[in-house]
N, C-alpha and C positions, 0 to 999 in steps of 0.2 A: 608551445611556449618555451621560452627560454627559462633557464634556471633562475636568474635573478628577477625576471619578470614574474614568475610564478611565485616568488617569495613574497613580492608586493601583493599579488593576489591573495596568498595564503593569509596574509596580516590582515586584509580587508576582511576575508570571509571568517577569520577567526573571531573578528569582533561580533559577527552575526551568529556564529555557531558555538560559542564556548561559554555561554552564561551558565555558571554554576559548576564549572570544571576545577579541579584542583591539581597542582603539581606535586608529585611525590618523588623523592629521591629513593632509589633502591640500588644498593651495591654500586654507587658511583654512576648511575644512568638515570635519566629522567624519564618518568612516564606520566601521562595526564590520564587522571581517573574522575569518575563522576562522583560527586558528593553524595552521601548515602540518603539525603533527604529527596533526590532526584532519580532513584533506582528506575529505571526503563520499565516499561511494560514489554511483553513478547514482541520479538521482531514480526512486523508485517510481512505479508506475502508479496514483497517488492518484486515487480516486473522491470525488464529493461526499459528505459525512458525512449524507446524507438518503435517503430511500427512492427506489427505483427508478421513474423516470417523472414525479417530482414536480418542478415548477419553482419555484425559489427565487430571491428578490431578494438580490444580493450588493451590500453597500454599507460605506463608511466615513465618517469625517467629521472635521472640523479638530481636531487633538489626540488623535485615536484611537490613533495609533501606526502608521507605516508597515507596511503588509501585513496588518494586522488586518482581518478580515472579519466582519460582522454578517449573519447569514442570516435572512430572514423569508420564511414560505410565501405564494406569491401565490394559493393556492386557497382561502384561509380563515384560521382561527387558527392560529398557529404552537405555541400552548401545548400541551404533552402529545404533541406529534409525535415519532416515533422519531428517536434520534440513532444514526448507524450508524458502525462502524469504517471510516474511508476507505482503509484499506489493513491488510494482516495485521501483526501484531506482539505485543510483549509490553506489557502494562499496567504502566507504572511508577508511576502515582498514580491512585487513584480515591477521592475524598472531598472534603471541605470545604476552602475558602480564603475568607477574607474578602471578598476582591475578585471571585473567580471564582465564588463560590457552590460548589453541587456541579459538580465537573468531573473530567476524565479526561485523563491524559497517556499517549499510546502511543508506545513506541520500536520503529521500523521496521527497525532495523538500518542500518549503513553511514553512521551520523551524521545519520540523519532521524528526527524527532519530529513528532506533531501533537497540538494541544491543542484540546478541546471544553469549553465553559464555560457556567455559568448553568444547568445541568439543574434541573428542577422537583423532584428528589427525589434521594436517594442513587442513584449508579450501579449499573447491573445487572451490573457487573463489578468484579473486585478485582485489587489490585496483584500482580504475578507472574503473572498470567493471561494465556494465549495467545488472541488474538482472530484471526478471519478477516474479510478483506474483506466488507463488508455485514452483519457481525454487530451486532445491537443492543446498544448500550453504555449507553443512558439514554434520557431523554425531555427535549425542548426546554422551558425554563422561564424564569424572571426571578430567580432567586436571586443574592446578593451585590450587587455594584454595577451594577444594571441598573435601566432604566427601562420596561421592558416585555419581553414574551416574545420571545425570539430566541436564535440559536446563535451565539456568538462562537467563531470557529475561526482556528486558526494552523497554518501549516507551518513547522518549524524545521529549517535545515541547519547542522550542526556547531554548535549552540547559537545560531545567529543566524537571526532571522525572516527568510523569504525570500517571494517571489510565490507564492502558492498556484496549482497547476496541477490541474486535474481531467480524468481521462480523456485526459491529454496536451495539454489546452488550457489556456491562460494565463487565469487569472481577471480580469486587468485591473485589480484592486484592488491598488495599490501605494503611492502617496503619500497620506498624510492632509492634506497642504498646509501642515503646521506645520513650522517650522524648529526647534522645540524638542523634538519627538518623533521618534525613529529608528525603524530604523537608518539611513534615507536622509538625514535631516536636511536636507530642502530644503523651500523655501516653494512653495505652490500650483502648479498648481491640485489640488484634491483630486479623486482619481479618481472619476470618474462611476459611478453605480449600474448594474448591469446584471443581467439574468436569465440563468439557466442551468438547463438539465433534467438531473437526475441519471441517470447510466448506472451507478448502483452496484446492479446487479441480481445480484450474487452469482454464484457457479457452481453452486449447488446445484439449479437447476430442472431437472427431469426433461424430456428432450426425445427424440424419434425418433432412434434410432441408425441411420445409413446406413453402407453398404459401397461402397467405390469401388475399382476395379482399374485397374493402368496398362495392361492389355490391352485394355481397352474404353473407352480415351479419358476414365478416371476417372468414367465415368457413374456418377451416386449412385442406389443401389438400397435401399430401406428394408430392414432385416433384421426381416422379420416386423412383429410389433407391439412389438418390445423398445425400451423407453425407460430413459434413464438420465441421470445427470450427469457421470459419468466412465467410461471404458472402458479396458480393458487387451486385448491379443491376442497370440496365438503360434500356432505351427504344431506339430503332434505327429503324425508318421507319415502326413503327408498330409491331416490334418484340422485345419481352422481352428477356433480356439477363441476365444470372446469372452467377457470377463468385464465386468460392468457394475455400478454402484452406483445403487441407486433407494431413496431415503429411508432412507439408512443400512444397507440390506441388500445384500449381494453375490449376484449371480446368475452362472451359467455357462450358455453356450449353445454348440453345436457344429454345424458345417456338415453332419456325417455324420448328424445327426437332425433335419434341417430347422430347426435353429435353435430347437429347443425349448428354452425359456428356464426353467431350475430354479434355485431358491434353494439356495444352498450351505449355509444354516444360519448363516452369518455375519452378525452384526447389530451396530448401534450404532456404525458406523465413519462417518468423514468421508466426505462426498459429493464431495470434491474429490480425493481421492488414492488410487492403485490402481495396482498393478504386478504382473505374473504372469511366472513363468519355468517351465521344466521341467529336471529334473535326473534322468538314467537313467530316464526315462519317468514319473517323479512330478511331478506339478502342484503349484506353489506359488503361493499369493496372498499379496500384503502389502498391508496397510491401516494407516490411521493413525486413533486415537481419543483425543482429549483430549492431543495431542502425543506418545502413545505408540505405538510401531510393533508390530504384531502379524503373525505367520506362521500360515498354515494350509496344510494340504496334503492332497492327495486319499489319501494313505497313512494318515491318521489321521482320516478322516471330517470333513475340513474343521474340526478342532476348532482355534479361534483361540487362539493362545498368544502372550503378550507376549514380545518378543525381548529385552527389558531396556533398548532404546533409548528415551529420553524427551526431552521439551523440544524436538521438531521441529515445523516448519509442518505444519498440517493439510491443506495444498494442494499440496504437491510430494513425489514419491515416484518412484523409479526403482529397478530391480533387473537384475543380469545374473547368468548362470551362466558362471564362468570356470574351465575345466578340473575340473568338479564342485564348485567352491567358490561358493557362494551370497553375492553381495554386494549390499548395500543402500546406496542413496545417499539423503540427506535434506538439508533446508536448515533451519537454525536461526539466526534473526536475521541474514539474508542471507549466511550461511556454509554451504558444503557440507560434509557429513560423510561419511565412508565407514565401513561396518561389514561384517565378514566372517564367515560361520558357522563357518570354521576358527579364529577369534580370539575366539570367545566373544561375538560381536556387540558388541565394544568400539567405541564410535562414536568416531571419530578425525577432527579437522578436517583437510580437505585444504589449507586455506590459501586457497581460493577465496573471495572475499568481495565483498559490494556487489551480489549478484544478487537477483532477484525470488525471493520466497518461494512463488510460485505456478506455476513452471514449471521442469521438470527432466528431462532425458533422458541416458541412459547407454546405451553399446555396447561391445563388444571387438572388436578387429580384430587377427589375428595374436598374440594374447597381450597386446596393449596395451589398457589400459582409457581409454576416452573419456567426458569429462562435457560436456554441453551445457547452458547457462545463458542467461538473458536479463537484461540489465540496461539500462534506459532505452530499451527498444525494440531494443537490439542483441543480437545472438546470439554468444555466445563458446563456443570450444572449449578444453579443458584435457586433457592426457593424462598417464598415469603415466609415459610415457617422458621426459617434459620437467619432471618435479617438479611437475606440475599448474599450470604457469604458464598462466594465463588469457589466451587470445589472440582478439582480434575477428576473426570470419569474414569481415567485410565485409557481413554481412546487417543491415539496419537496418529500423526503423518497423514492428516486428512486436508482437503482443500479448504482455504480460508474464504471461499466464495460460494459455499453451498452448504445448506442445513435445514432439516426438517425434524418434526417430532409430532407424535400422537399419543394420546391416551388409549391403549387397546385393552379393554376390559380390565381397567385399573393398574395395567403395566406400562410403564412409561418407554417409549421406543424411540429411538434416534436413528436418523438416516444422514449419512455423510458421503461425500465422494473422495475417493482415493485413487489415483492413477487413471481416471476415467471411468470407474466403476462405483456403482452406489453400493455402501455398505449398511448393514442393519445391526444395531446392538440394543439389547434389553436389559431394563433394571434388574429383572429377575434371573438374569444369566451372567451377572457380574459385569455388565456392558461390554462382554465379550464381542468384538466387532468382526462380523462375518460378510463376506463378499456376497451379494445378492445374484451376481452375474448380469445385473442390469447395467447398461451403459448410460451415461450421461454426465452433463456438467453443471446441471441445476436440477433440483428435485423438490416436489411437494407431495404430501401424502395424506390419506384419509383411510377410512375403514368402512365396511358395509357387511352386514350380516356375517360377522365373524371373520371376514376376508380383509387383509391389508392391502392397500391399493397405491401404487406409486404412479406419478406422472413425471416425466424426465424430459429435458431437451439436450 
C-alpha cells in the first residue's frame, strides 16, 4: 500500500478500532491511551494468521501507521493463501470496506481484537460466528487500497493498536517512522522487516495418546493405537476410563478390556473440548459443537442431547460431580460460566474474566468448587468459597491451550504444558511448578489407588 492510501485505510479502521480511546499530550507529543474503564484483560496467546509451518515476511513502511503489519509469503505467491484466525473469538465484522477491501474483525474478549484486511473475496465467516484458533476465515488478496497481494494485520487492545505478538513472541513491527501517524507518533526509524514461521497449527491434529503414572516416574507408555486431539479420563470401580475425540467422533476405552477403543456413536463435535464424569455409576460425556454444549450418558446409549447451553468456546470445557449434581464450566468471550443440572443448566457468569478460551479445569474439595484458568501464560485459581475471586497461583510461562486439575487426597494439583512438557504443581507445595518429563500438547488427569495418572497427546 502507498502512504496516502494507507492513511485512508487507517482512518477507516480507526472508526472500528478506537472506541473508548483517549488522546493524551505528553511533553509535546501525542499518545493514544485506553480509558481506565476499559482496562484490557491479559494478552491472548495470538498465533500468526497464516498456515502452520509457513514462513512470512512481516514489514511496514513510512506513513503506514504504527503497529500495522503487511504479511507476504516467502515461499511463493501470497495471493489466495489461507488467512486463519490468530486466536478464538467472535467475528464482529466480515465484509467489504472501501479501504480494507474484504476484511474480518474478531473480538477475542477482554478488550482484544484483531483485523485481517485485503482478502481476495468475501470472507468465509460471518458476523456473530464463533471461530477457533487456526480456523480459516478467508484468503489473501489485494482488494481495497492495496498495491499487491498481501495480508494487512493488526492487534488492538482496548480500541488502541498495539504491537502484535505471535505465540508469545513480539513481532518487532512497531514504528512506521512517521511523526504524522500514530499511535506512537514518533519519527524514524521505520521498523525493519523480519521473517517469522507460523505456529498456528491448531489443536485438532490427531496424535498418539500416552499414559503416564506417578508410580513409574511418569514413564510414557502408548495406549495401544489410540489417537485423538483431546482426552478426558476418570476411574470407576478400579477401572480407568479414557475418552478421546478423533475427527469429531468420541471414543471410549477402558483398562479392563485392554484399552479396546469403541466409538460411542457421538459425532460432529469439537476436536478440542471434552469432559467426563460419573454419577452413581452412570458415565456422562460433555462435548461442544458450534458453541452448543451437549450431554450423553451410558444410561441412554450415549444419545447426545443439547443442554441448552450456547455461545461458548469450542475449545474449553470442564465438568464435576458435586454431591450428585452435575456441574459444567465453559468459557465465552474470556468469561467463565457455570451451569448445574439441578438448575436446568442455566448458564451463569461467574465473574471470572480475561482468561484463555482454550484452557479450563475444575475440581471440588470438601464441598468447595475450584476453577483453574490461564491468562497470558499465568495460571489462576478461583473458588466458590471466595466468590470466585480469581487469584494468581504464581505459576507462569505455560501454554494457554492446555490445563488439567485433580483432587488428590485433599491436595489440589494442577497440570500445565510449558515448552511441550507437562508440569505438575501442588497446593501443599506452594504451587511450585515441576517438569514431569512427560511430553504433550494437551493433558487430562485422574488418580487410582494413590497413583496420579496422566493422558497426553
